[in-house]
C-alpha positions, 0 to 999 in steps of 0.5 A: 627887756630893758624898756621894760624894766626901765618903765617898771622902775618909773612906774614904781618910783611915780607910785612911791611918790603918790603914797609919800605925798598922799601920807603927808596931806592926808586929814587925820582922823577926828577922835572923840573923847567920851566925856566923864561923868560928874556927880554934883552935889547940892549943899543946902543954903542956910535960910533957903527952902528945902524939902521937908515938910511939916506934916501931921504924922511926921516931918519931911516923909519920915514918921512918927516912929522913925529910928533915931538913925534915919532921922539925923541922917536925913535932916543933917544932909537936908539942914547941914549939922544940927545947932543942938543936941541934948543926948538922953536926959531926963524927960522933966527938962526946959522941954517940959514934961514929956513921955517917959523917963528920958527923952532925946531933942536935937535942933536946927536953929528952930526946928526941934525933933523928939525922941523918946518912949511913946506909943510910937515906940521906944527911943523913937521920933515922936514930935517936932516943934518948928518956933520963932522964939529967937528971931535973931537966928537963921532957920530952915524954911519949912512948910506945911502941904498948903505953904503955911509956915512961920510968920503966915498971918492969921488971915492967911491960915484960916483961908488956906485951911477953912476947917481951921480951929482957933482958940484964944489962949494965955500964957504968963499974962501975955495973949495969944491964939492956938490953932488946929489944923487937925488932932495932930498938927497945931500951933500959936498965934502971936500977934496975928502971925504964926509963932509956933507949929508943931506935931506929934505926942506933946509934952506938957507943962 
């Protein structure tokens, strides 16, 4: 009986030592942490390429007749804060004689968008102008679907739009050429290069 008790004690000690050694030398489990989702916000670079496109019926997917809120929200995200906003003012102004009695013009350097009362609705987006009048200003690079933009040459313009209409035009004794890609999307050439692109309901002189 004593021998059995002694053997049981020895086995218990051996098992306890084995468990201790195992626990001390075991490899701890590898814990894999799930990566935290992050959102990258891209800020447009001034003068860099953006997703807006010069179109016959609008700009950057926004059609003429869009609201001020939709247009300004979209363009501020794409171009940053506007560089000029006239607020609602008389339609006879430095921009010419525009339709209706009041207009609002918002600019992002060389890009101007017009709001007013026209066939597109009351106080709605009705025209844009993309102009090279002030070469000192940084510009957003915006093109037509075929890549025409400010400073595109006359030869390139004709190559991209073979059916384009180009006619001579004189303003204040200066010689220019006007071009029409279609009934709405038009522009001006100065010195053989694109100087002005516009579309929508135009303001008169």
